[in-house]
C-alpha positions in Angstrom: -8.7 -3.0 7.9 -5.8 -2.2 10.3 -6.2 -1.8 14.0 -3.6 -0.1 16.3 -3.8 -0.2 20.1 -1.5 2.0 22.3 -0.7 1.5 25.9 1.7 2.8 28.5 0.7 6.4 28.9 0.3 8.1 32.3 1.4 10.9 34.5 5.0 11.5 35.5 7.2 14.2 36.9 9.7 16.1 34.8 12.8 14.0 34.4 11.0 10.7 34.7 10.4 8.0 32.1 7.6 6.2 30.4 7.5 3.4 27.8 4.7 3.3 25.3 3.7 0.2 23.3 1.7 -0.1 20.1 0.4 -3.4 18.6 -0.9 -3.6 15.1 -3.3 -6.2 13.8 -5.3 -6.8 10.6 -4.2 -6.4 7.0 -0.8 -4.8 7.6 1.2 -6.5 4.8 2.0 -3.3 2.7 2.9 -1.1 5.7 6.6 -0.8 6.2 6.7 1.9 8.8 5.3 2.4 12.3 5.5 5.8 14.0 4.5 7.8 17.0 2.9 11.3 16.8 1.7 13.5 19.6 -0.7 16.4 19.9 -0.9 18.9 22.8 -4.0 21.1 23.4 -4.1 24.0 21.0 -1.2 22.6 18.9 -1.0 20.7 15.6 -0.2 17.0 15.6 3.6 16.5 15.2 5.8 13.5 14.5 7.9 12.1 17.3 9.7 8.9 16.0 9.4 6.4 13.2 10.6 2.8 12.7 11.0 1.0 9.4 11.1 -2.8 9.4 13.7 -2.9 6.5 17.1 -2.4 8.1 15.5 -1.4 11.4 15.9 2.2 10.4 14.7 5.0 12.7 14.0 8.7 12.4 13.4 11.2 15.3 12.1 14.7 15.7 14.8 17.1 16.8 13.0 17.8 20.0 13.3 14.2 21.2 16.7 13.1 19.9 18.8 11.7 22.7 15.8 11.2 25.0 13.4 8.9 23.1 14.1 5.6 21.5 11.8 3.7 19.1 12.3 0.0 18.7 10.6 -3.2 17.7 9.0 -5.3 20.4 9.3 -9.0 20.8 6.5 -9.4 18.4 7.1 -8.1 14.8 3.8 -6.2 14.9 4.7 -4.3 18.0 6.7 -1.1 18.3 7.9 0.5 21.6 8.7 4.1 22.5 11.0 4.5 25.4 10.8 8.1 26.7 13.5 9.3 29.1 14.2 12.7 30.7 10.6 13.8 30.1 9.8 17.5 30.0 6.5 19.3 30.5 6.5 20.2 26.8 6.3 16.4 26.1 2.7 16.4 27.5 0.0 15.4 25.0 -1.9 12.6 23.4 0.4 10.1 21.8 -0.8 8.3 18.7 0.6 5.2 17.0 0.4 5.2 13.2 1.4 2.9 10.4 1.7 3.2 6.6 3.9 2.6 3.6 6.6 5.3 3.8 9.6 5.5 1.5 11.3 8.5 3.0 12.8 9.4 6.4 10.2 11.9 7.5 7.3 12.3 9.9 4.4 13.6 7.9 0.8 13.0 9.1 -0.5 12.5 5.6 1.9 9.5 5.0 0.0 7.4 7.5 -3.5 6.2 6.8 -4.0 4.1 9.9 -4.1 5.5 13.5 -4.7 4.3 17.0 -6.9 6.0 19.5 -4.0 7.5 21.5 -2.7 7.3 25.0 -2.3 10.3 27.2 1.1 11.4 28.5 1.2 14.1 31.2 4.5 15.5 32.5 4.4 17.8 35.4 7.0 20.3 36.5 
């Protein structure tokens, strides 16, 4: 069993910043990737950013490149998402996920373990 807990969500004005944190626990040995997804009301869940422990590789959705940064926290089982220059279209529930992923992509079905999510609201 794997548990993921997100924190750091909140409400911010457009142009502001937030930093999300995700901590994993449990039987995580085979999981080489941690990622962030988001889902806005009435829209499908979409990938935001992914981090691979091997080589510290990263992958970002085109919509957040240059604004968001995913990185490893001080603990090896923690991943951070620094979100700058936030836009109203970034609003949604943000979910942390982990799995064994051997391609640079953000596909929901690649990730068997998910957190409960943390809400991000960006007002104009």
